[in-house]
N, C-alpha and C positions, 0 to 999 in steps of 0.2 A: 450565369449558369456554371457551376463548378462540376468537374468530373468526379472529384473526391473531396469531401470535407472531413477533416479529422478533428475530433473534439478531445482535447487533452494533450499535454506535452510531457508526460513521463516517458520512460523507456519504450513503452508500447507505441504511443502516438508518434514519437520522433522516429522510431525505426520504421513504422508504417510510412511516414513521410519520405524517408530516404528511398525506400523501395518504390513508392508511387511516383516520386519525382524522377527517378532514373528510368521509369517506364513512360515518361513524358505525359503524365496525367495531371501535371500542374496542381498538386495538392495545396489546399489552404488549411492551416491549423488555427483553431480557435483555442487559445492558451488558457483562458479562464484566469482565476485569481491566483493560482499556484503553479506558475511556470516551472516545469521540471518535476512536479509531483513530490512524492514522499522522499525521494532521494535528496531533495534540497534541504531536508531537516536532519540528514545524517552527516557524519564527519567523514572518516576514511572508509572507502569501499575496497575491500581486499579480495572479494570473490567474483569480480567481474572479469572475465577472461581478457587477456591482452595487456594488463597493467601489472607487471611483475612486482612492483613495489606499492601497489595500491593507488587509488586516486580519490580525491575528495568528492563527495556526492555532488555538490554544486558544480564542480569543475567538470565532472563526467557529463552532466546535463548540458553545460555550456558547450562542450565539444560536440555532443550529439546535435545540438541546435545549429551550430555553425555548419556541420556536415549536411544537415537537411537543407539549410539555406543555400549552400554551395551548389546543390543540384536544382535549385529553383523553387523550393518550398516557400510559400508566403505564410508568415506567422502574424496573426492578429491578436493583440492582447485584449481580447473582448470575451465576455462570458455568454455562452449559449444558455438562454433562460427558458426556451419553449421550443417544441418541435411538433411537426405534423408529418408522420410517415404513412398516412393513409393512402396516398397515391404518389406516383412518379410524375414529374420530379419531386423529390422530397423538399419540404419547407422547414427552415429553422429560423429562429430569431435571436439576434444578439444586440443588446442595448437598443431595442425597438426597431432594429433594421432587419428586413426580410432577406433571407438567403435561400437560393435554390441549388439543389445538388442532385446529381445522378446516383451517387453512392455516398454512404456515410460510414465512417469507422468510429465507433464509440470507444474511447480510451480514457475515460474520466476517473478511473482508479477507485480506490477505497480509502477512506480516512480512518486511521487508527484511533480508537477511542482512548482518551487519557483520563487521569484522575482529577485534573483541574487543580493541581497543587499550587501553592504560592511559589512564584519564580520558576514555574515549570518550563516555560518557553526558553528561558536563558540556560537551563540545565540540560535541555535535550542534546544528546551527544556528548555531554560532560558529566555523565553519571546516570542520566535518565534515558531509557530506550523503550521502544515498542516492538523490538524484533531481536530475539535471541540469536537466530541463525545469521543475522546481519552483524550484530555487535558483540556477541558472546566472546569471540576470540580476544577482544581487548581486556577481558576480565579473567584471563588465565591465572589460576592459583590465588584469586581474590575472593572476597566474600560478597555475595549479591543477594538481593531479595526479588521475589516475583509476587506480583499482586494479581489475584484472580482466582476463580473457582471452577472454571470450565475446562474442557479438554485442552484448549490451547495453553492455558496456564500450566497444566500438568506436563504437557509436552515441553514447554519452555523450561520448566524446572528440571526435568529429567535431562534435557539437552545440556543445560548449564552445569549440571552436576558432573558431567564428563570433563569440563574445563576448569571449574571453580573449586576452591578449597571447601566452601560451604554455601548452601543455598537455603534461604528462608522462604517459605511459601506462606503468604499472608492472605487470609480470606475473612470477610466480615461475618460469615456464618460458620457454624460447626459442620454443616452438611454441604456437599459440593454438587454442582450441576454436572460435573464431568462423569463420564462412564466409569463403572466400577473397576474395570481393568486398569484404567489410567490412574485412578485414585490409589489402587493397591500398589502400583509401581512406585508412586511417590512415597507412600507410607512405608514401603519396604526398602527404600533407598537410604542407606546410612549417611549420605552426605546432605540429605534434605531434612530440614526441621520445619514441621508444619506448625504455624501459629494461628489458632482460631479462638475466639472471634475477634480478630484484630484488623484495624484499618490504618492506612497511612494518612497522617494528618498534615505533615509538612516535611520537606527535605531540610537537611542540615548540610551546609556547604561552606567552603572557603574559596580562595581565588583559584584553586586547582580544579574545583568541581565538587561533586557530591562526596560527603564524608560519613553521612548517616541519615537516619530517619527518626522523626517523632511519630510513634505509633500509639494508637488508643484502643483500649478494650471496648468493643461495641456494647457489652453488657454492663460493665461496672463504670465505664468512663475514665478509668485510670490510664495515665499516659506513661510511656517509657521512651528512652532513647535507644535506638538500635544502630550499632556501628556497621555500616556496609559501604562497599565501594561503588555499587550500582543498584539501580532499581529497574526491573523490567515490568512494564504495565501490560498485562496480557488479559485485557478485558474485552477483546474483540475489535472488529472493524465495521465500519458503516459504508457499504458500497454506494457510490454516487450515481444511482440509477433512476431516481424518482421521475425525472422529466421524460424518460423514454417509455414509460408505461402509457398505454397498453400495447405498444407496437413491439415490445420484446417480452419474453417470459422471464420471470425471476424465480429463484428458489426461496425458501422460507426466510433467508437472511438478506435477500435483496440482490444477490449476485445474478447477473444476466446468464441465462441458460443458452448454450450454443450447441449446434449440431454441425457435423462435417467441418471440424476445426473451429472456425470463428463465425460461422453463419448464424444469424438470429432467425426468429420465425418470420421476419419480414424480408423477403428477397431484396438484396441490395444494401441491407443494413448489417454491418459486421461489428463484433465486439472483441476487444483485445486487452490483455493486461489484467491487473487486479480486479477490474470491474467484472470479469468473467472467470476469475480464478480464486475460489475459496480455499484452495489447498496449498499452493506453493508460495505465492506472494513474494517472488524474487525478481530482481531487476532483469536477470538473464532470461527467465521464463516469460516475462512481460515483453521483452524485446523479440523473442521468438514468435510470440503470438502476433505482435505488430507486423512482423515480416509476413506471416501467413495471411493476415487480414488484407494487406496491400496486394498480395498476389491474387487472392480471391476476388478482391474488388476489380482488379485489372481484367481477370477472366470474365467476370460478370458483365463488365462494360463491353468487352469484345463480343460476347454472345448477344447482347441486347442492342448494340449499335448497328448490327447487321440485320 
């Protein structure tokens, strides 16, 4: 019987573990297949407070892991595949093994959607990115492209235009899903060139990273080379929330809805980090939510243990 089970080991899960462990709740984390979450696919993180000269994403997650373990967190590299939150204690299953928990913190994050380009994995962090606010700084005064047609793509293009010398916005259709105000901002931005209906077919790279893109016209099939230093894929995120239904409510995109900070509709079940944050999606905001979830779990246990 666990006091606290934490699912996921990104900044939210590990911060929750640090706080829960220091409160003597003996948390157990089920790390799943991607220990460290999305930060393990980034290179240098410059906007996490406390690291004047930045820190590599995997290194930051390694440091957080060691800190959580120092206070007594148990980390199991197993994947939670099924849950039953219909009654207390809650039941979870990992690799066929049954687990009982008094409280659960869901910190399974969201997976950024990518284009599935040839050599994509090798070029992530070396010219390919899914987060302008995370990586845009590295492309100051350079030429970049953004792929997508929704509000997030428009936001990324506008944000990058403040840093980069030129931004291409590529979309496979001539019309956009984005709101009119966001589209108008892009169309009226002199540093952004909109290319429709064009799609990215494959990256062009050398040993330093991305140097350009092969793009194809979706109507004529004609291909061209586009010289860019970076490509930001802004085609959305997929929250990892499916197995927690129907014990949590989700919005239209699958993000878990919370009330009173990190509480879900099931008392004793909390959600923190990108799984419950469709807006900011930053390591520091995820860590803050992880802190809140651990403190709320502690208070829930104190109320119900008596």
